[in-house]
BAKEMAR-679046 format. One record per residue: x, y, z of N, C-alpha, C in turn. Coordinates in steps of 0.02 Angstrom, whole numbers, plus 50000, padded with zeros to 5 digits. Layout:
N
XYZXYZXYZ ...
END
This chain:
430
441415364951291440935360151315440305360251272 440075366351254439475366851213439575363551145 440185364451116440325361351051440275353851055 440565350951108440545343651116439825341151124 439415344851162438725342751172438335343151107 438475348251066438145348851001438345342950957 439005341150957439225335450918438895329050941 438825328351008438495322451035437775321851012 437415327451012436725327350989436685325950914 437185328550876437195327250804437275319750791 437755316650825437865309550814437275305450840 436955307750894436355304350919435815304350866 435745309950831435255310450778435425305750721 436075305450702436285300850649436165293650670 436315292150734436215285350758435475283450756 435035288050776434325286650775434075285550704 434375289250656434155288650586434335281850558 434965279650569435175273250540434875267350577 434715268450641434445262950681433785260450651 433415265150621432775263250593432835259650527 433425259750496433505256950430433765249850432 433835246650374434055239650370434815239150370 435165242550414435885242650417436115239650484 436745237950488437045235850551437585240850570 437735241050634438245245750656438205246950730 438535252250751438535254150822438655261650828 438435264250883438575271250899438725271650974 439315274350991439515274951061439735282051074 439505284951129439695291751149439885291651222 440455294751239440705294951307440935301951325 440785304051386440985310551412441415309351475 441945313351483442335313351545442345320551571 442135321251634442115327851666442665328251718 443025333851718443595334951761443375339051821 443505336551881443305340051942443755345951959 444365346051930444855351251949444625358251931 444215358951881443995365651859443235366151859 442925363351910442205364151916441805359851868 442005353551861441655348751818441625351051746 442165353751721442215355351650442315348851610 442105349051547442205343251504442945342351489 443205336551508443915335151497444025331551431 443605326351417443665322551355442965320851330 442935320151264442315318151231442485313651173 442085308451165442205303751110441535301051085 441445301551021440835298750991441025295350926 440845288950920441045284850863440425281750832 440305283250770439745280450733440015275750679 439805269450681440025264550632439405261550599 439365261950533438795259450496439045254750441 438755248750437438935243850386438315241850346 438425240750282437895238550237438155232650197 437825226950204438025220750170437605219750108 437945218550051437585217349988438025213149943 437755207749916438105203749867438775201049889 438835199149953439465196549979439965201949997 439765208349993440205213850011439935217350073 440385220150113440195224250170440495231150159 440045236150153440245243150144440145246850210 440665250150234440625253350299440815260650298 440515264450343440695271550354440805272550428 441325276350445441525277250515441655284650527 441295287550574441365294650592441595295050664 442125299050677442425299650743442415307050764 442125308350821442085315150849442465315350915 442795320950929443095321950995442865328551023 443175330851078442935336751113443045343151074 443445343051022443585349250985443345349250913 443225343250884443095343350812442775336850789 442545337050726442375331050688443055328350664 443325323550701444035321950697444215317850635 443805312850617444005308350563443395305150531 443465303850466442945300450429443285295650381 443135289150386443425284550338442905279350317 443005276950256442545272150226442925265750211 442585260150218442895253650207442465249250163 442785244950125442435240050083442805233450087 442445228150103442735221450107442285216650069 442575212450028442155207749992442565203149948 442205199249909442515194249866442235194749795 442685194149746442495194249676442825188349643 442415183049631442705176849606443155173849659 443765172249641444245169349689444635174549728 444535180949712444915186349744444555189149805 444925190649857444675194249915444945201349912 444515206249926444715213249922444575216849987 444995221950000444905226350058445135233250037 444735238350054444925245150035444695250050090 445085255250100444915260550148445095267350119 444635272150129444735279050107444655283550167 445185287350184445225290950247445255298550235 444855302250274444835309550268444885312750337 445165318750339445105323050398444595328450382 443995328350413443455332850393443585340150408 443965341650460444025348650482444385353050431 444865350150395445275354450352444915357050289 444555353150250444575345850246445165343450205 445355337150215445945334650180445915327050171 446185324750115446285317650103446885315250144 446815309350175447365306650216447665300250188 447245295550165447525289250140446995285450101 447235281450053446825276650017447205270150014 446945264950045447295258550047446885253250011 447235248549980446905243149943447305236749953 446945231249961447275224749968446865219449932 447215214749900446885209349865447275202949878 446905197349884447225190949898446895185449857 447305180449840447065174849799447425168549821 447045163149832447345156549847447295152249785 447875149849762447895146249699448395140549704 448145134349699448575128349697449065128149756 448825129649816449235129249875449685135249887 449595140449846449995146549854449525152449867 449675156149920449295162249935449675168249906 449335171849862449625177749830449235183849853 449575189149872449235195249893449615201449871 449255206949867449565213249846449245218949885 449655223849904449425229849939449615235849897 449165240749895449315247049861449055252749904 449445258049910449255263449955449455270249927 448995275049931449145282049919449085285549986 449625288850008449665291250076449845298650078 449545302250125449745309150139450305308950189 450915310250167451505309950210451605316350250 451225321550233451285327850268450745328450321 450425334250322449885335550369449255337150330 448705337950366448085339750332448135346650300 448505351250331448575357950304449085358350248 449585353850249450115353850198450225346750174 449785344250131449845337250108450455335950066 450755330150075451305327650034451115320550014 450975319549951450685313249928451225308549901 451175302349921451605297049896451215290649886 451485286049846451135279749835451645274049840 451385268149857451815262349864451415255949858 451775250349852451455243849844451885238349875 451555232949893451905227049918451575220849887 451985216049866451745209849837452025204049878 451595199149894451825193549935451595186849908 452005181749921451855174849904451995170549965 451515166249982451605161450037451385154650013 451825149750019451655143149995452025137750034 451875131550020452205126050053452275120150006 452785116150019452915110049982453175104850031 452735100150050452935095350101453025098850168 453615097950198453765100950263454065107950256 454135110350196454455116850185453915122150172 453965127750208453525133450198453945139550180 453735143350131454125149150111453685155250105 453985160950120453645167450117454095172350080 453835175550028454215180449989453825187049989 454155192350010453845198950013454275203849974 453985207249926454335212349886453965218949893 454325224249913454025230749926454255235849875 453805240349858453955245849812453755252449845 454255256449863454155262649901453755261449965 453875255749995453595253950059454145250550101 454085250550167454565246850208454555239350191 455125236150195455175229050181455005225350246 454355224950260454125221950323453995214450314 454465210950285454375203850274454285200050339 454625202150393454575198650456453865198450482 453505204150477452825204450504452355200050465 452415199850399451995195450360452155188050374 452795186550384452995179750401452735177750470 452785182350518452605180650587451855180750599 451485185550569450775186550585450305184550528 450535184850467450105182950411449725188750381 449515187750319449165192950282448515195150316 448115190350339447465192050368447535196550429 448035195250471448135199350530448345206450510 448795206950462449025213650441448445217750413 448015214650373447445218150345446935219950398 446865215750449446385217250502446605223350543 447245225250537447495231150572447455237350528 447045236950476446995242450428446805249050462 446295248950504446095254750543445785252150607 446045254150664445795251450727445935256250784 445535255750836445645259550897446065255250945 446495258550982446935254851027446525250851078 446825245551103446485241151151446485243851222 446695250151231446745252951299446075255551325 445535254451288444875256151315444635262951292 444185265751331443865272051314444375277551302 444235281751252444665287251232445335284951205 445375278751181445985276251152446145279351085 446775279751068446995282751005446795278250946 446685281350888446545277750826447185277050786 447275271250755447865269850715447665268050645 448065270350598447955268950527448575265550498 448545262950437449115259250410449765263050410 449745269650401450365273450398450735273450465 450395271450518450725271250583450785264150610 450635259150568450685252250591451135248250546 450875243350507451295238550474451435240050400 451045244350369451205246050300451075253350288 451535256450250451505263650239451925265350177 451855271450154452245274050099452875277350126 453445276450093454075279050119454215286250098 454175287650033454395294150009453855297349964 453915303849955453445307649913453515305549840 452965305849803452975304549732452575298449713 452405297949650451985292549625452375287049590 453045287349594453465282049566453475276249616 453195270549597453185264749640453825260849627 454375263149657455045260449644455205254849694 455615250049672455775244349714456155246549777 455915244149836456245245549899456645239749925 456385233649914456755227849939456335221549936 456665215949952456345209349952456595205350011 456125201850044456295197250099456045190350081 456455185250096456275178350083456375174450148 455845170950170455865166750230455695159650211 456095154850236455975147750223455995144150289 455455140350304455415136350366455455128950348 455865125250385455935118050371456215114550433 456055108150441456345104350497457055102050480 457475101650531458165099250521458335094950581 458415088450570458525083450623458005084550679 458215086450739457755087350795457555094650805 457725099050758457585106150766457125108650711 456835114450723456475118150672456895124250653 456965125450588457415130650564457015135650521 457175141950531456945147250486457555150650456 457585150650390458135154050355457835160050319 458185165750322457935171650288458505175350254 458325179250204458805183650170458435189950151 458765195650160458485202250144458905205850092 458565208950043458885213249994458515219949995 458895225449991458585232049989458895236249935 458545241549917458795246149865459395250149890 459445251249956459995255349982460635251349992 460585244950011461185241050027461315235149981 460835233549938460895227449899460765221549944 461285217549959461225212050007461205215050077 460635214150112460555217150178460765212350234 460605205950227460785201250279460485194450268 460745189650306460525182750303460535179950373 460065175350388460045172750455459755165850459 459915162350514459635155850531459365156250602 458725154550610458405154550676458215147350693 458425145050752458295138150773457805138150832 457285134150827456795133450881456695126050896 456335124650951456225117750971456845114551002 457255118651034457885116151063457745113951135 457945107951152457865105351220458475107251262 458345109951322458895111851366459115106251411 458695101151419458855095751466458615097151536 458375103351548458115105351613457365106751605 456955103651647456235104251639455975111351648 456325115451689456085122151704456375127451657 456895125751618457225130551574457135128451502 456895133151461456815131851390457245136751350 457485134251294457835138651246457325140251192 457015146151198456485147951152456735148351079 457335151051072457585152151004458335153651007 458685151450956459395153150946459465156150877 459675162450873459715166050810460445167350791 460595166050728461255167850700461115172450640 461305178750646461155183750595461815186350565 461835186650499462435188850463462275195150423 462755199650420462775204850369463425203850330 463585208450285464195207750245464825207550290 464815211550343465425212150385465305210650459 464765206950476464645205550546464245199050555 464265196350616463865190650635463645191650707 462995190150720462725190950787462355184650807 462515182150867462175176250894461765178350954 461115176850953460665178751006460295172751032 460275171951098459925166451130459335169151170 458755166151160458155168051197457975162351245 457995163851309457835158851359457135160051388 456835154851413456185155451446456145150751505 455645151951548455535147951608454875144151602 454855138151627454245134151624454145130851692 453595132551726453455129851792452775126251794 452505124451737451875120851736451275125551747 450715122651765450095126451774450105130251840 449755136051838449715140151898449025139451930 448975141051993448335141352027448045148252021 447745150852075447445157452073447975162952079 448585161352098449135166152102449625164752046 449765169752005450225168851949450845173151960 451435170051967452055173851972452345175251903 452715180651898453075182451836453825182651852 454185178051822454905177551832455285179851770 455895181951780456345183351723457045180951742 457425179451689458115177251699458585183251698 459075183051741459575188351744460215185751711 460555190351676461185188451644461255191751577 461705189151537461825191851471462115186551426 461935186951361462185181951315461935175051334 462385170351339462205163551357462315162251431 462425167551471462565166851542461935168551582 461735164151626461165165351670461435165951741 461325171751771461605172951838461085172451893 460435172051875459935171451927459235172051898 458745171251942458035171851925457735177151970 457345181751941457025187151979456275186451976 455955187152035455225187552038455035194752025 454705196151969454535202951949453845205151972 453365200551973452685202551991452285196452012 451745197852050451265192752070450565195352055 450155191152024449455192852012449015187452042 448475189552073447995184952103447315186152071 446965180752055446285181252029445895175152051 445325176252084444915170852108444185172552098 443815168252065443115169452049442665164552086 442105167252110441615163052145440925166152139 440475162452107439775164352103439675171352074 440015172752019439945179151985440355184852013 440765183552064441195188652094441925186652085 442335191252061443045189952051443455194552095 443885191752136444345195552178445025195652143 445315201652137445945202452101446435206452143 447075204952136447595208852171448235207952132 448695212652142449335212252108449875216152143 450485213952133451075217352161451625217052109 451925222852094452485223252048453115224852088 453615220552085454235221652120454765224952076 454705223652011455185226551963454805227951899 454795234251877454395236151819454705234051752 455355232751751455695231851687456015224951683 455785221151634456105214751619455935212851548 456285207951523456165205751455456185198151452 455865195351400455865188051393456515185651360 456925190451336457555188551304458135191751341 458665187951352459245190751387459555196351347 459595195651281459925200651241459435205751211 458795204851224458305209551197458235215551242 457925220751216457785226751256457205225151303 457305225851369456765224051416456155228551407 455575225851421454965229751419454815232651487 454435238151488454215241351550453495239451562 453365236451619452705233951636452375238151690 451715238251688451325241651740450615238851739 450185241651781449495239351785449065243251735 448595239651703448075243051666447555245651715 447065249351691446575252251737446105247051767 446125240851742445745235451773446195230251805 446825232051816447265227751855447665222651816 447605222451750448005217851711448735220251707 449185215551696449885217251688450015218551614 450275224451597450325226351527450945230651515 451185230751452451725235251433451485240351381 450855239951360450605244451308450035248951331 449695247251385449135251251409449205252651484 449805254851505449925256151576449525262251598 449145261351653448735266851678449165272051714 449585269951760450045274451795450655270351814 451235272151788451845268251799452055268151872 451825273051912452025273351982451625268552026 451075265852001450665261352041450975254352039 451155251652097451475245152099451085240052142 450485241852163450085237352202449345239052193 448915234052191448195235352184447795229452211 447175230752227446685225452236446015227852210 445615223152186444985225052156444475219552160 443855221452146443295216852145442895218052082 442705212752047442285213051988441665208751998 441095211351980440465207751986440105208051919 439875202551894439505202551831438915197751835 438435199051792437835194851791437335197551741 436735195051745436195197051700435825203151727 435675207851683435265213551702434575212651670 434205217951668433525217351643433495216751567 432955213851542432775214051471433285210751425 433635205751449434105202151407434805205051405 434955210151445435615213051447436055209951501 436645212751511437105210451562437415216551596 437675215451656438005220951691438685218651717 439125223551727439775222151756439995228151797 440205226751859440435231951905441155230451922 441585235551921442275234651940442515240251986 442855238452040443145243252087443865241352098 444335246052087445045244652090445385250052131 445765247952181446165252552223446905251652207 447235257252193447945257152174448375260452228 448975257752236449445260052287450125261252256 450495265852285451185267152267451605266052329 451895260052334452255258252396452905262052405 453145265252352453755269252358453615276752364 452975278452373452785285552374453085289252434 453045286252493453335289352552452975295552575 452345296352556451955302252575451545301052637 451015305052644450595304552703449955300652690 449865297952630449255294252615449235287752656 448645286052681448565280052721448725273852679 449185269752704449395263552671449665264852601 449885270952586450125272952520449585272352466 448945272552487448395272352439448395278752396 448305277852330448345283452284447685284852248 447345279652225446765280852182446285275052183 445645276652178445115271752167444805272952100 444755267652060444405267851996443785263452001 443215266251983442595262451984442255262851916 441925257451896441575257451832440965252951837 440435254951800439825251051796439615250751723 439545244751696439295243751628438625240151634 438095243351611437415240751621437065239951554 436905233851537436545232551475435795233251485 435495237251442434775238151443434495234851380 434275228851385434105225051326434725222351293 434645219851233435195216551198435605221351156 435395227651148435745232151102435935238851132 435825239951196435975246451227436365245351291 436915248951299437335248351358437485255251386 437385256151451437565262251485438225261251522 438625266551527439275266051561439365271851609 439625270251668439795275351718440495273651745 440905278751753441565277751781441775283651825 442215282351873442435287551919443155286351940 443515291751949444195291551977444205295852040 444405292852095444425296552159445125295852187 445495301452191446175301552218446165302452293 446755301752325446795302952397446705310352413 446675314652362446545321752372445825323652355 445425318952331444735320452315444535317952246 443935319752225443675317652160444115320152104 444285315752057444725317452002444315318651938 443945313551915443505314151857442975308751860 442465309551818441985304151810441745303851738 441565297851716441355296551647440625294551644 440295296351591439645293651575439645292051500 439305286751481439295284851411438705280351394 438585279751330438045275451305438255272551239 438045266251226438205262951163437595259251138 437435260251073436905256651039437225252050987 436955246150980437155241350928436525239050892 436535239050826435945236850789436155232350731 
END
């Protein structure tokens, strides 16, 4: 606990120093105290982000502290030189100390064609035992009339042509370094754990593969044709994806029909969806039951309610089935409630909670700031215990803006057995 408090004071001092200068950035520090062992420090997080803009470039430094260490330090540079756009990140682990990654990206738009290149030097091992490798990816995106094409060639990198085709270069680069969207104390992700990374040790930037995607209209349909080549298999596969298919039923849509080929196989996949028009304050979540092109029924998986009036929002939810998917042949996702009652498959607070109700209040606070209060009660209807109405936990939070650049945060978790933990935090923006 003493170490975390010292780190907090250190970052507070850094934040005060940069706050007085002509820089922009933010500093946020949060503490979580655990009641189980006499209010010991359970988690600590302090993030200092400083940006300096000069000549069309933004130079950034990011320091991340947790309850045990100075966890991470990375630097970023974004800017433009002539017609080229550049992005670079240099990542270190301060405790060892050790180099972790160096990423670079450049993009150019020329005569209707977007050209981009990625280069990365990555530590494939650990901070204590580094294993260095390098890789690159080159991409072309262009159009001619109604035809759009995407070509991705990777060198000692995964052939992630699908992600560039589906999300685009700007989205992939924006995921260069980011904290998860699950809120306070969320994990940090870097390129090696997301969309681009180095495959093997060594500085030989050898060809890994190429993906080509072509989109074009065909009669009343939209078609995507793709072909993949890799260093391991040569011809990897070819496919045709059809979208814009009318089912003839107003409530049933055929999202997509895929025909995928390899040298010795063919797979046909149909993705169905449901359409019931606009919802009111109650939103149901349905899924189709069946397999392949067979639909055997419709299941109501969850209900969410949200109603706002005069700055107050009433929320409630019920999950009847945690697992469903939007595709009959796809792997179903597991859904649960987030800590603020949203339905999610990536930031589930507790998978056993299948019912909740909550109240949110927001408005203006003093000196140009804003406040938000949230109270959420969670239930486990299958618990079968002695808790009243199967109530399991109350989560409360208060976010209070003091002026336009300072926010205070308070949070608490109270179980049916007593106080669980509470959070306090502060954030400055300048």
